[in-house]
Backbone bond lengths (Angstrom), bond angles and torsions (degrees), N, CA, C in turn:
res aa  C-N    CA-C-N  psi(-1)  N-CA   C-N-CA  omega(-1)  CA-C   N-CA-C  phi
1 M - - - 1.463 - - 1.525 108.94 -
2 A 1.302 117.39 143.65 1.458 122.24 -175.69 1.520 111.26 -63.61
3 A 1.343 114.90 147.54 1.466 120.37 -179.40 1.528 111.16 -60.51
4 E 1.343 115.88 -34.32 1.460 119.37 -179.25 1.526 110.93 -62.39
5 A 1.335 115.83 -39.08 1.463 120.28 -179.44 1.530 110.71 -65.76
6 W 1.347 115.95 -42.34 1.466 119.29 178.54 1.522 110.49 -64.63
7 S 1.304 117.10 -37.08 1.456 120.48 178.67 1.526 110.74 -61.15
8 E 1.324 116.12 -42.03 1.464 120.27 178.30 1.527 110.92 -65.80
9 D 1.351 116.93 -37.94 1.461 120.53 179.60 1.523 110.82 -65.46
10 V 1.324 116.96 -42.14 1.463 121.04 177.27 1.520 110.42 -61.42
11 E 1.323 116.24 -41.57 1.465 120.58 179.62 1.522 110.35 -63.59
12 Q 1.339 116.83 -40.13 1.461 119.79 178.95 1.523 111.40 -65.76
13 L 1.338 117.41 -38.65 1.460 120.08 176.84 1.522 110.74 -63.50
14 A 1.324 116.36 -40.97 1.470 120.32 177.33 1.526 110.54 -62.09
15 D 1.323 116.55 -40.81 1.461 120.37 177.87 1.527 111.02 -63.99
16 L 1.339 117.06 -35.63 1.459 121.03 178.26 1.522 111.11 -64.66
17 I 1.332 116.10 -41.34 1.463 120.18 179.31 1.523 110.17 -60.81
18 V 1.326 116.11 -43.50 1.460 121.09 -176.81 1.528 111.37 -75.57
19 G 1.334 116.49 -39.77 1.451 119.94 -169.69 1.510 116.70 -92.98
20 S 1.342 118.40 -16.37 1.459 120.07 -177.13 1.521 110.42 -74.09
21 G 1.339 115.02 137.57 1.458 119.58 -178.94 1.516 113.67 -73.16
22 D 1.329 117.93 -27.00 1.458 121.42 178.90 1.520 108.62 -154.16
23 I 1.324 116.39 176.00 1.458 120.99 -174.86 1.526 111.19 -66.45
24 R 1.340 117.90 -32.71 1.465 120.56 178.96 1.526 110.95 -64.50
25 A 1.324 116.37 -41.99 1.463 119.93 178.18 1.522 110.51 -63.75
26 F 1.338 116.22 -38.81 1.462 119.46 177.23 1.523 111.13 -63.17
27 L 1.334 117.67 -44.29 1.469 121.50 -178.29 1.528 111.41 -63.25
28 D 1.331 116.46 -43.12 1.461 119.64 177.56 1.528 110.48 -63.53
29 G 1.345 116.12 -41.35 1.456 119.75 178.33 1.519 112.03 -65.18
30 M 1.334 116.92 -39.86 1.454 121.29 178.26 1.529 110.58 -64.12
31 A 1.335 117.00 -42.58 1.465 120.34 178.08 1.525 110.59 -64.91
32 G 1.333 116.94 -38.66 1.460 120.01 177.56 1.511 111.75 -63.43
33 L 1.332 116.83 -40.24 1.454 120.61 177.75 1.525 110.41 -67.68
34 G 1.338 117.02 -39.50 1.464 120.52 176.77 1.515 111.87 -60.78
35 A 1.327 116.20 -41.29 1.462 120.22 177.71 1.526 110.66 -63.06
36 A 1.320 116.57 -40.84 1.467 120.66 -179.93 1.529 111.01 -66.58
37 V 1.342 116.33 -41.66 1.466 120.55 178.98 1.528 110.94 -61.15
38 M 1.333 116.09 -45.96 1.463 119.15 -177.02 1.528 112.22 -76.12
39 S 1.312 117.20 -28.58 1.469 119.22 173.17 1.519 109.97 -64.50
40 R 1.321 116.26 -39.41 1.457 121.86 176.68 1.526 110.88 -65.83
41 S 1.326 116.30 -39.91 1.464 120.94 -177.46 1.521 112.54 -70.65
42 T 1.336 116.34 -39.22 1.470 120.52 -174.61 1.527 113.91 -95.63
43 G 1.326 117.59 -18.36 1.453 120.33 -174.45 1.512 112.63 74.43
44 T 1.336 117.03 15.23 1.464 123.79 -179.15 1.518 108.97 -131.40
45 R 1.330 116.82 148.96 1.461 119.48 178.15 1.527 109.07 -67.07
46 I 1.312 115.82 121.41 1.454 122.54 -179.03 1.529 109.65 -115.40
47 E 1.319 115.63 139.32 1.459 121.05 171.85 1.522 108.35 -103.43
48 C 1.329 116.78 153.94 1.464 120.78 -177.52 1.522 110.23 -140.98
49 A 1.321 115.45 137.84 1.462 121.56 174.44 1.524 108.99 -131.04
50 V 1.316 115.44 157.68 1.461 121.54 179.27 1.522 108.22 -113.70
51 T 1.332 115.96 126.67 1.459 121.33 178.90 1.521 109.77 -116.27
52 L 1.320 115.84 133.19 1.460 121.61 177.54 1.513 109.84 -105.04
53 G 1.330 116.28 133.58 1.456 121.46 174.18 1.516 108.96 -112.99
54 R 1.339 116.20 125.05 1.466 120.04 -178.02 1.519 109.19 -148.64
55 R 1.331 115.84 123.30 1.468 122.16 178.96 1.529 111.22 52.03
56 K 1.316 115.53 51.06 1.467 124.01 174.81 1.528 112.65 64.37
57 R 1.327 117.39 20.13 1.463 121.27 175.11 1.518 108.31 -125.32
58 T 1.316 115.92 147.82 1.463 120.63 179.80 1.521 109.61 -121.94
59 A 1.333 115.22 154.59 1.462 120.46 178.67 1.515 109.41 -155.37
60 T 1.325 116.54 141.42 1.454 122.32 173.47 1.525 107.77 -79.17
61 I 1.336 117.34 121.89 1.464 119.76 -173.05 1.524 113.45 -118.81
62 G 1.321 117.70 -1.36 1.459 120.03 178.50 1.509 110.28 -173.41
63 G 1.331 117.22 156.31 1.457 120.42 -179.82 1.507 112.42 -159.81
64 S 1.327 114.67 156.31 1.457 120.13 179.28 1.524 111.77 -76.00
65 S 1.339 117.37 -16.91 1.464 122.39 -179.72 1.521 108.35 -164.51
66 D 1.327 116.15 170.80 1.466 120.46 175.50 1.527 110.40 -62.09
67 Q 1.337 116.81 -36.13 1.458 120.72 178.70 1.526 110.92 -63.38
68 A 1.317 117.12 -41.61 1.467 120.85 178.81 1.524 110.41 -62.39
69 M 1.338 116.60 -42.33 1.460 120.37 178.71 1.522 110.62 -62.88
70 L 1.328 116.32 -40.90 1.463 120.96 179.50 1.524 110.97 -63.52
71 L 1.324 116.79 -47.26 1.464 121.12 -179.26 1.527 111.01 -61.09
72 D 1.319 116.40 -39.99 1.460 119.88 -179.47 1.523 111.00 -69.21
73 R 1.318 117.22 -37.74 1.469 120.40 -178.70 1.516 111.98 -70.33
74 I 1.330 117.21 -25.43 1.465 119.64 173.28 1.523 109.31 -57.75
75 E 1.316 115.27 -45.46 1.462 120.71 -179.07 1.528 111.18 -65.80
76 Q 1.336 116.95 -40.94 1.461 119.31 179.79 1.525 111.19 -66.50
77 T 1.329 116.68 -36.85 1.459 120.80 -179.93 1.530 111.42 -67.33
78 L 1.329 116.22 -43.41 1.463 121.00 -178.21 1.529 112.19 -82.28
79 E 1.331 115.84 -15.62 1.470 121.92 179.90 1.526 111.93 58.03
80 Q 1.323 116.05 39.85 1.460 120.90 175.73 1.523 109.08 -156.83
81 G 1.346 115.32 149.98 1.449 120.60 179.10 1.518 111.36 138.92
82 P 1.332 117.35 175.45 1.464 121.24 -176.17 1.526 113.73 -63.96
83 C 1.321 117.17 -33.55 1.463 119.83 -179.93 1.530 110.56 -67.14
84 I 1.316 116.90 -45.26 1.457 121.37 178.23 1.525 110.39 -59.58
85 D 1.336 116.12 -45.52 1.462 120.05 -179.95 1.530 111.63 -65.36
86 A 1.339 116.67 -37.14 1.463 120.50 179.00 1.527 111.13 -66.53
87 L 1.329 116.87 -37.26 1.459 120.84 176.78 1.525 110.72 -62.42
88 E 1.334 115.75 -42.99 1.464 120.46 -176.16 1.527 112.56 -73.64
89 S 1.338 116.36 -36.35 1.465 120.13 -174.29 1.523 113.65 -93.91
90 G 1.339 116.68 -23.73 1.454 119.96 -174.81 1.512 112.85 74.68
91 R 1.331 117.32 14.13 1.469 122.70 -179.83 1.528 109.70 -123.36
92 P 1.332 118.14 155.20 1.469 119.78 177.77 1.523 111.02 -65.69
93 V 1.326 115.90 142.42 1.464 121.35 179.73 1.528 108.07 -130.79
94 L 1.330 115.74 129.81 1.464 121.94 -174.56 1.522 111.35 -114.05
95 L 1.320 115.83 133.11 1.463 122.44 166.53 1.516 106.04 -107.76
96 D 1.332 116.96 106.60 1.457 120.54 -173.00 1.522 112.33 -78.10
97 D 1.332 117.21 -36.08 1.462 120.29 -178.90 1.520 109.01 -154.60
98 A 1.314 116.61 115.45 1.462 121.26 -177.75 1.523 112.44 -64.55
99 L 1.334 118.02 -22.43 1.463 120.52 -178.55 1.523 113.10 -81.75
100 S 1.314 117.67 -24.15 1.460 119.79 -175.23 1.523 114.86 -116.63
101 S 1.331 117.47 -3.90 1.456 119.95 -177.03 1.528 111.35 -71.33
102 P 1.340 117.71 135.70 1.469 120.27 176.30 1.526 112.71 -80.48
103 Q 1.314 117.72 -7.29 1.465 122.07 -178.40 1.524 111.95 -96.83
104 W 1.307 114.64 158.88 1.468 123.24 169.08 1.543 112.38 49.70
105 G 1.315 116.22 57.93 1.467 120.80 -174.04 1.522 114.44 -53.39
106 D 1.333 117.13 -51.64 1.468 120.23 -178.28 1.528 111.05 -63.54
107 Y 1.335 115.23 -42.59 1.457 119.29 -178.88 1.522 111.28 -64.83
108 C 1.318 117.04 -44.93 1.473 120.20 -179.20 1.525 111.24 -61.31
109 G 1.348 116.18 -39.48 1.461 119.39 178.01 1.515 111.91 -63.71
110 A 1.336 116.75 -43.04 1.461 120.83 -179.94 1.525 111.24 -68.36
111 L 1.340 116.17 -38.03 1.463 120.43 -179.75 1.526 110.55 -65.52
112 N 1.326 116.35 -44.75 1.465 120.42 178.86 1.522 111.28 -63.09
113 A 1.337 116.12 -39.45 1.464 120.00 178.64 1.524 111.48 -63.52
114 A 1.323 116.51 -26.52 1.468 121.25 179.44 1.526 111.98 -87.60
115 G 1.335 117.50 5.21 1.463 121.40 176.38 1.518 114.41 84.14
116 T 1.329 116.87 22.62 1.463 121.30 179.78 1.523 109.42 -123.59
117 R 1.339 116.16 135.01 1.460 119.86 -174.78 1.528 113.73 -111.43
118 S 1.331 118.58 -22.19 1.460 119.53 -178.57 1.525 110.29 -141.34
119 A 1.348 114.14 153.80 1.467 120.08 -177.84 1.523 109.21 -149.23
120 L 1.316 114.55 154.18 1.459 121.01 -179.48 1.517 109.29 -139.63
121 G 1.330 116.70 126.59 1.451 121.61 175.07 1.515 110.09 -101.95
122 A 1.336 117.42 119.73 1.467 122.52 -178.75 1.522 108.72 -117.37
123 P 1.341 118.32 110.55 1.473 120.59 -175.25 1.521 113.29 -72.33
124 M 1.321 114.95 150.70 1.468 122.59 174.42 1.524 108.17 -120.46
125 K 1.314 116.70 144.14 1.454 121.16 178.72 1.522 109.97 -87.48
126 L 1.331 115.48 125.78 1.454 121.32 173.97 1.525 108.60 -116.41
127 E 1.310 116.14 -166.05 1.457 119.99 -177.39 1.516 110.64 -108.79
128 Q 1.319 116.16 161.35 1.462 124.57 176.23 1.524 110.32 58.86
129 D 1.346 117.16 -130.42 1.457 119.68 -172.52 1.526 112.76 -101.98
130 S 1.326 117.60 21.11 1.459 121.58 -179.76 1.527 111.01 -106.84
131 T 1.324 115.84 146.26 1.457 122.41 173.03 1.526 107.77 -134.25
132 A 1.316 116.03 159.44 1.458 120.31 179.36 1.524 109.20 -144.50
133 V 1.323 115.54 153.77 1.455 121.72 -179.34 1.523 108.95 -135.98
134 L 1.324 115.37 138.23 1.462 121.01 167.99 1.509 107.04 -90.08
135 N 1.315 116.53 123.50 1.459 121.65 -178.53 1.528 108.29 -108.07
136 F 1.324 115.97 114.74 1.467 121.41 -178.49 1.530 109.61 -102.57
137 F 1.330 115.91 138.68 1.464 121.74 -177.64 1.528 110.51 -125.45
138 A 1.338 116.16 137.14 1.474 121.30 178.71 1.530 109.20 -128.95
139 P 1.327 117.94 147.64 1.464 121.14 -178.20 1.525 113.83 -78.13
140 T 1.322 117.90 -14.75 1.465 121.20 -175.81 1.524 110.92 -120.60
141 P 1.340 117.84 152.62 1.464 120.56 178.48 1.527 111.51 -73.33
142 G 1.318 116.81 158.03 1.461 121.43 175.64 1.507 114.85 67.36
143 T 1.327 117.84 17.37 1.469 120.90 -176.27 1.520 112.15 -70.05
144 F 1.320 115.96 -38.76 1.462 120.07 -173.44 1.533 110.25 -91.08
145 T 1.319 114.84 95.40 1.459 122.00 178.80 1.525 109.79 -82.44
146 R 1.324 116.05 175.82 1.464 119.82 177.98 1.527 110.62 -58.31
147 H 1.318 116.48 -38.65 1.460 120.97 -179.91 1.530 110.85 -65.81
148 S 1.336 117.08 -46.14 1.464 119.36 -177.37 1.525 111.50 -71.67
149 V 1.329 117.72 -31.53 1.465 120.30 175.13 1.528 109.68 -63.52
150 A 1.325 116.79 -41.34 1.464 120.73 177.06 1.527 110.76 -61.26
151 D 1.331 116.61 -40.32 1.464 120.07 177.27 1.529 110.86 -64.36
152 A 1.344 115.83 -39.85 1.463 120.07 179.32 1.524 111.03 -61.93
153 L 1.328 116.22 -41.64 1.460 120.23 -179.68 1.526 111.38 -69.42
154 T 1.320 116.84 -36.82 1.464 119.84 176.28 1.521 110.38 -62.24
155 F 1.327 115.75 -46.10 1.463 119.17 179.18 1.524 110.64 -64.73
156 A 1.328 117.72 -40.88 1.465 120.84 179.61 1.524 110.87 -60.39
157 G 1.341 117.00 -38.42 1.461 120.28 177.71 1.513 112.00 -64.00
158 I 1.333 116.43 -43.73 1.464 120.99 179.12 1.525 110.32 -67.72
159 A 1.346 115.50 -45.56 1.462 120.38 -177.67 1.523 111.42 -64.92
160 G 1.340 117.05 -35.88 1.455 120.15 178.82 1.517 111.84 -61.36
161 K 1.330 116.43 -41.63 1.466 120.15 177.47 1.531 110.49 -64.20
162 A 1.323 116.20 -42.59 1.465 119.79 179.40 1.528 110.64 -64.30
163 L 1.333 116.87 -39.29 1.458 120.35 179.79 1.524 111.05 -65.40
164 R 1.321 117.47 -39.20 1.463 119.97 178.06 1.528 110.47 -62.05
165 V 1.330 116.58 -41.02 1.468 120.44 177.92 1.530 110.25 -64.29
166 A 1.337 116.54 -44.28 1.465 120.88 -179.16 1.526 111.02 -62.14
167 I 1.332 117.10 -39.83 1.466 120.88 179.03 1.523 110.30 -65.04
168 R 1.336 116.59 -42.10 1.465 119.68 179.26 1.527 111.10 -63.88
169 I 1.334 116.34 -42.39 1.465 120.17 179.24 1.520 110.32 -62.86
170 T 1.342 116.71 -42.34 1.462 120.70 178.59 1.515 110.85 -61.05
171 A 1.340 116.26 -43.58 1.467 120.20 178.93 1.524 111.21 -63.12
172 L 1.340 117.25 -41.79 1.463 120.95 178.69 1.524 111.23 -64.97
173 N 1.335 116.39 -40.59 1.462 120.01 179.12 1.525 111.20 -63.56
174 E 1.341 115.70 -41.18 1.464 119.43 179.72 1.519 110.52 -65.67
175 T 1.346 116.20 -39.15 1.463 119.82 177.25 1.516 110.90 -64.03
176 A 1.343 116.05 -42.47 1.462 120.46 179.23 1.528 111.19 -63.97
177 E 1.331 116.64 -39.97 1.461 120.45 178.98 1.524 110.80 -65.55
178 D 1.348 116.39 -40.83 1.463 119.68 177.73 1.527 110.63 -63.33
179 L 1.333 116.35 -41.62 1.460 120.32 179.44 1.520 110.88 -64.78
180 D 1.328 116.31 -43.06 1.462 120.70 179.62 1.528 110.48 -62.40
181 A 1.339 116.35 -41.58 1.464 120.16 178.78 1.519 111.01 -64.43
182 A 1.359 115.94 -38.88 1.466 119.66 179.10 1.526 110.89 -65.33
183 I 1.335 116.26 -41.02 1.466 120.50 179.50 1.530 110.74 -64.09
184 K 1.337 115.91 -44.22 1.465 119.83 -179.95 1.530 110.67 -64.52
185 S 1.342 115.87 -39.98 1.460 119.87 178.99 1.517 111.09 -63.49
186 R 1.344 116.38 -44.63 1.462 120.69 178.79 1.519 110.73 -62.23
187 S 1.333 116.69 -38.33 1.461 121.07 -178.12 1.520 111.51 -65.66
188 V 1.328 117.86 -44.82 1.464 120.26 -177.74 1.520 110.48 -70.35
189 I 1.330 118.20 -33.14 1.465 121.27 177.06 1.525 110.12 -66.81
190 D 1.333 116.49 -42.91 1.465 120.31 178.02 1.528 111.10 -63.00
191 T 1.338 115.50 -38.70 1.470 119.28 178.95 1.518 110.54 -65.96
192 A 1.334 117.04 -41.66 1.466 121.14 178.14 1.524 110.86 -63.38
193 C 1.319 116.37 -39.95 1.470 119.72 176.51 1.529 110.32 -61.88
194 G 1.339 115.92 -37.60 1.462 119.58 177.17 1.516 111.74 -61.41
195 V 1.336 116.64 -38.85 1.463 120.85 177.75 1.522 110.12 -63.35
196 I 1.345 115.43 -45.77 1.464 119.94 -179.71 1.525 110.61 -63.26
197 I 1.315 117.16 -41.08 1.467 121.57 178.70 1.524 110.56 -60.18
198 S 1.346 116.39 -44.86 1.464 120.01 -177.69 1.525 111.49 -67.02
199 Q 1.315 118.18 -31.37 1.451 121.86 -177.79 1.523 112.78 -85.59
200 N 1.344 116.79 -24.97 1.467 120.18 -172.85 1.525 113.76 -120.31
201 R 1.333 116.58 -4.10 1.459 120.90 -179.64 1.532 111.33 50.77
202 C 1.319 113.69 51.11 1.458 120.25 179.63 1.520 109.30 -117.25
203 T 1.329 115.81 177.26 1.460 120.26 177.77 1.524 110.10 -81.96
204 H 1.348 115.24 169.23 1.465 119.61 178.64 1.528 110.39 -63.48
205 D 1.332 117.09 -40.85 1.470 119.74 -179.63 1.520 110.85 -63.75
206 E 1.330 117.38 -40.37 1.465 120.42 178.50 1.520 110.87 -66.41
207 A 1.320 116.63 -39.66 1.470 120.51 178.29 1.528 111.00 -63.08
208 F 1.318 115.56 -41.05 1.470 118.83 179.82 1.525 110.42 -66.30
209 R 1.352 117.74 -37.55 1.459 120.06 178.65 1.526 110.93 -65.44
210 I 1.338 116.56 -38.74 1.464 120.38 176.71 1.532 110.21 -61.10
211 L 1.332 115.80 -45.37 1.465 120.65 -178.57 1.529 110.74 -65.53
212 R 1.311 117.10 -43.19 1.466 120.64 -178.56 1.525 111.15 -66.74
213 K 1.348 117.34 -39.33 1.458 120.32 178.18 1.520 111.10 -62.97
214 A 1.333 116.27 -41.96 1.465 120.09 178.24 1.525 110.52 -63.91
215 S 1.333 116.62 -38.36 1.461 121.23 178.35 1.520 110.91 -61.99
216 N 1.339 116.13 -43.31 1.467 120.20 179.94 1.527 111.38 -68.95
217 D 1.355 116.12 -42.99 1.469 120.17 -177.96 1.520 111.41 -63.20
218 R 1.312 116.96 -37.29 1.471 121.13 -176.79 1.530 113.32 -92.80
219 N 1.341 115.80 -3.70 1.461 120.35 -175.87 1.529 110.55 53.84
220 Q 1.324 114.58 45.33 1.462 122.74 -178.46 1.525 108.77 -121.59
221 K 1.313 116.25 140.53 1.458 119.45 -179.97 1.524 110.12 -58.70
222 L 1.330 114.68 141.36 1.459 120.76 -177.17 1.521 111.77 -57.26
223 R 1.350 115.89 -43.83 1.463 118.83 -178.35 1.524 111.10 -65.74
224 D 1.345 117.21 -39.32 1.467 120.39 -178.34 1.534 110.57 -65.82
225 L 1.338 115.59 -41.24 1.464 118.92 178.02 1.521 110.30 -64.86
226 A 1.336 117.01 -42.52 1.463 121.06 179.20 1.528 110.45 -61.35
227 Q 1.344 116.45 -42.62 1.460 120.25 179.99 1.525 111.08 -63.45
228 A 1.348 116.37 -41.17 1.465 120.05 179.15 1.521 110.86 -63.13
229 L 1.333 116.57 -39.56 1.463 120.46 179.02 1.522 111.01 -65.54
230 V 1.332 116.45 -44.41 1.465 120.68 179.99 1.525 110.49 -64.94
231 D 1.344 116.59 -43.49 1.469 120.47 -179.49 1.522 111.79 -64.11
232 G 1.348 115.61 -30.43 1.456 118.91 -175.98 1.510 114.41 -80.73
233 V 1.313 116.70 -16.43 1.468 119.61 -178.57 1.523 110.47 -67.28
234 G 1.308 116.82 123.01 1.458 121.71 175.66 1.506 114.71 78.63
235 T 1.364 117.76 0.95 1.468 119.22 -178.15 1.521 112.23 -111.15
236 Q 1.323 117.16 -13.69 1.459 120.08 -179.69 1.520 109.71 -128.44
237 K 1.304 116.49 144.88 1.460 120.75 175.54 1.523 108.73 -80.57
238 E 1.311 115.47 141.85 1.449 119.91 -179.07 1.526 109.33 -76.74
239 T 1.330 117.51 118.12 1.456 121.96 178.99 1.523 110.98 -117.85
240 G 1.301 117.07 4.11 1.465 121.69 -178.94 1.498 108.26 -171.55
241 P 1.322 117.17 -154.01 1.458 120.46 179.77 1.513 111.09 -60.63
242 T 1.309 117.05 143.24 1.461 121.32 178.79 1.515 110.53 -72.04
243 E 1.320 115.85 164.14 1.462 120.65 176.83 1.528 110.52 -57.59
244 T 1.329 116.02 -38.86 1.452 120.44 -179.72 1.532 111.21 -65.01
245 E 1.354 115.09 -43.84 1.462 118.59 -179.65 1.511 111.02 -64.77
246 R 1.356 117.19 -38.89 1.449 119.98 178.40 1.526 110.07 -66.02
247 A 1.370 115.62 -35.43 1.465 119.41 179.63 1.515 110.44 -63.21
248 R 1.341 116.52 -35.04 1.464 120.12 -178.53 1.519 109.33 -75.02
């Protein structure tokens, strides 16, 4: 495949990393791009799915279409096929013709019944104990030639790097969200303690103990109780004991 075409594919993967709202959207977009690359390489409509292998379990995590997801899940359900073998071996595995292959009898029968005759599993390198495979499906036998298999492996290498970046970004975003939530929680608790201090003329430690005791007595999360106390200040007329007094 021409260098210009690969350059455009790399650019599209980069755009997916930046533009996808979550990792699932990125995986579906990556599978869609893989299908387009291999359709261009083979001159035949190709479907693509992404399978993740982790701790001896596999799962379909993205696809170029509902049909691609279905075809990939057939393999996961039967626990046999080129994708499974590619995950285990770390090498590309080709099913040239589902009607004549001596391997994976149940899988080949199910694949043929679904209107697909050939499949190719192209592994991607991930980090730690995870592996992933791009599973390509074609409606006709003999679709994946030596040339198109080479293209599939080139794309898998590029896509694997992009997937590693996307996973790292997702992990960083989740960490940032957890940190932001912790900061907001600490802030509302401190504000609630300030309310208790102003109403009871106590220390910060005493105010926090009052708030924590009320949280335990009511079986209510500390942050939720603190938020309710802060929200209630200045918005309700006092008709009985204050929230602070009830907390004590």
